[in-house]
N, C-alpha and C positions, 0 to 999 in steps of 0.2 A: 499629265501635269506639265511635262517638258514641252509637249506640243502647244499647250496653252500659252506658256511663257514665250515660246518662239513667235507665236501669232501676235502677242502683245508687243513684243520687241519690233516686229515688222510694222505694226500699226504706229508705234511711237516714232520709228525712224522715218516712215512715210510722212507723217504729220509734221515732223521736225524739218525734213527737207522741203516739204511743201511751204512751210512758213518762211523758210530762208529764201526760197525762190520768189515768194510773194513780196518779200522785202526788197528784192533786187528789181523785179519787174513792175511793181506797182504797190498800191496800198495792201496791207495785210488783210487776208480774207478769212483768217481763222476766227471763228466765233468765240464768245465768252464760254459757251458750253464745251467747246472743243479744248480751250485752254484749261478749263477745270478738269475735263476728262483725262488730259495728258498728265496733269498733276496727280490725279487720283491713281492713274496707272503706275506712275513712278513710285508713289507712296506704297501701293500694294506690293511692289517689287522690293521695297526696303531701300530705295534710292532717294533718301530724304532731302539731300541738298538739291538734287534735280527737281524733285517734287515741289520744293519751296519756291523755286524760280517760277514755275508755271502757276502755282497758286497765287503768288504775288501779282502776276499779270491778270489772273482771273478776278482777283479781289478789287480791281479797279472798276469793275462793272457791277451795277446794282443787283442784277439778277444772280450773280455768282459770288457776291461779296461775302455774305455771312458764312456760306459753306466753305469757301476758300480760307477765310480767316480761322475758322474752326480747325481745319487741318493744319494750318500753320501753327496754331496753338499746340496741337498734338505733336507736331515735329519738335517744337521747343521743349515739350515735356520729355520726349524720347532723348533729347540732347541734354537732359537734366537742367534745363534753364527754367526751373519751376516757377519762379516769380514772374518771368516774362510770359509764360504760358497762362498763368492765372490771370494776369492783366488782360490778355486777349479775351479769355472766356468771360471775365467780368464786364468788359466793354460790350460784348455781344449780349450779355444778360440785360443790359440797360434797355435794349430794344425788344427783349423777349424774356420778361422777368420770371416766368414760371417754367422755362424750358428745363426739364429735368436733366437732360443730357449735359447741358451747359453748366447747370448747378453742380452736378457730380464732378464734372471735369475741373471746375474752378476749386471746389472743395478739396478734391484729391491732390491738386497741384499745391495748394497751401499746406496740406498734410505732409506732402513729400518734402516741402521746404521747411517744415516744422514751424510754420506760422500758425500756431494752434488757435489763437484767438479768432483769426479770420476764418479758419477752417470750421471752427465751432459754429459761427453764425450761419455759414452756408449749409452745414450738415443738419442744423435744426430745420431748415427749409426742406432739405432733401428728404429727411425722415418723415416730416409732416406730409409731404406729397406722395411718398412711397414707403409707408411704414412696413410693408411686407418684404422689402429688400433686405436680406440678411447681410449682404456685402456692405451696404450703406450703414446699417446699424452697427456692424463690427467696426467700420472705419470711424464712426461717431464715438464709439467707446474708446477707440485708440486715441482720438483727439482729447477726450476727457481725461484719459490716463496721462497724456502729455501735459495737461493743465493741472494735474494733481487733484482732479475732482474724482477721487477714487470711489466714493459712495455712489455717485451718478453713473460711473462706468460699470460698477457692479450691478446696478439695477438693470441696465441695458443688456449686459451679458447674461443675466439670469433669464430675461425675457427671450434671449436667443437659445436658451437651454445649453449654454456653453459647457456645463458640467457633464453633459452626455458624452463628450469626446468626439462627436461626429465631425465637428469642425475643430481641427487641432490648433489652428491659429487662435480661435476664440477661447479654447480651453487653456492655452498657455497664457493668454492675456488675463484670463480669470485668475489663474494661479498667481501671476505677478501682481495683480491688483490686490488680491487677498494677502499676499506677502507684505505689501506696503501698509495694509491696514492691520497687520498682525493677526489675521484670522488663522486658526489652527488647521482649517480644512485646505489651506494652501498646499500642505504637504501631500494630501491625497490627490489633489489635482495635478501637481507636479509629477507625482508617481504615475498617474494615469497617462500623462503625456509621454513619459519616458518608456512606457511599455512598447511604444511603436517608434521610438527614436532614441538617439544617443548623441546629444549635442553637448559639447563641453561647457558652454555658458549656462545651459539649463541644469546640468549636473552640479555646477558650482552654486547656482541659486537654490537647488534642492538641498544641497549640503548645508547652506546657511540656515534654511528653514528648519531642517532636521536638527541641527546643532542648537538652534534657538529653542526647540521643544525638548531638549535633552535626549533626543534619539540619536545618540552618538554613533552607534553601530551603523546606522543607515547613512549618516553623514560621512563616516570613514569609508564605507563601501563606495559611495559616489565619488569621493576625492581620489580613491585608488584607481577608479576607472579612468579618470583624467590623467593621472600620473603614468599609468601603464601604457596609455596611448601617446605619451609625450605631448599632451595638448594643453599644457599650462598656459602658454601664450595665447592660444585660441580661446581659452576660458577667461582671458583678461587678468590673469594672475601674474604678480611680479616674480622675478627669479627667486626661488627658494620659498615662496609663500605657501605653496602646497604642502611642503614638508612641515612648515610651521603649523599649519592648520591640522594636519594629521597628528603631529606631536601634541598639540593642544587637546584635541578630542580624545586621544588615547590616554593622556595623563589624567584628564578629568574623569573619564569613564572607568579606568582601571589603574589605580595608583601602583599596583604591583607589576604592571607591564613596563619593562625597561625600554621597550621599543619606542615609546613616546618621547623619552629624553633623547634617544638617538636621532629621531626625526628633527627635534629642535636643534641639535648639534649640526645636522646636515643643512638645515635652513640657514643657520649662521655662516656656515662654511661657504654657502652659495651666495652670501652677501645680503641676505634678508635682514634688515635692521630697522624695521618699522617700530619706532619708539612707543607710539601710542598703543599698538597691538601688544607689545611685550609688557607694557605697564598694566594693561587690562588683564593680561594673563596672570601677572604676578599679584594682582589684587583680587583674583578670583577666590572666593572662600571655599570652593570645591577642592582646591589644591592644598596639600599639606605643607607645613613649614619646610620639611626636608626637600620636597619637590621644588619649592620656590628657591631654596638655597642652591640646589643643583643647577637650576636655570641661570641664576646669577653668576655662578662659577663659569658656566659655558659662555655667557655674555662677556665676562671679564677676559677670558682667554681670547675670544674673537677680537676684542678691542686692541689687544696687545700685538696681534698679527699684522 
């Protein structure tokens, strides 16, 4: 591998010096194919700024224009300039309307920039031309999820057998889509995903689904995993929010467990004061009047501090 890189570097240096000397002694003699090859060699080495310079030169020639612009688009994508990349790919598509590589590149660029409407139009074409491509079908489902077309996304994910768990990304998207639709099987699919992973965001989502299905023990277990790893921020939770959630689920599931009230007290002490969530908790018919009164006392004490 090192030997190959050395040889490529020698080739690049030689061609570069050759081009410089040509500029001094007379007209440049580097052909468009050589310009493109130098750009490609730099691209393969991960030297994208240098690659772009040579691709720009090669793009001035009809023979190497399309290929050079395609790689310039890829460089822009790598640089996270997704809209600019998509524009290049779409311009190339005007001359080659059914080029699957260009369609995928443009669609994925719009997906990356969250321009879901544009991505949807392109992915429809991609899937029509290549229905067997699992990656494209997954990306299409992701776009539909972004557009809140959850039923359509579910349909594609089922065709991908996402529930099997072979593709963990598809399985997680299936669980999240089912969560949006309020499907009870979301819990099983989240659980299946968590068998081979331990992500704080997914644990939080699992806890939400479990709590919504009154499976409080499972929700508490997931939240404690987040808390024990000090991953509240990584899960997207506010300061003190995890204690509030633990307290809520414990108080609802077991009124005799005083630990729930202690968690609520800890949440308030940490500065958690989400009025909407506290009002929802206080209006929950599963809580006794004594429990509600105890929470109000703690809230009143926190306000005075």
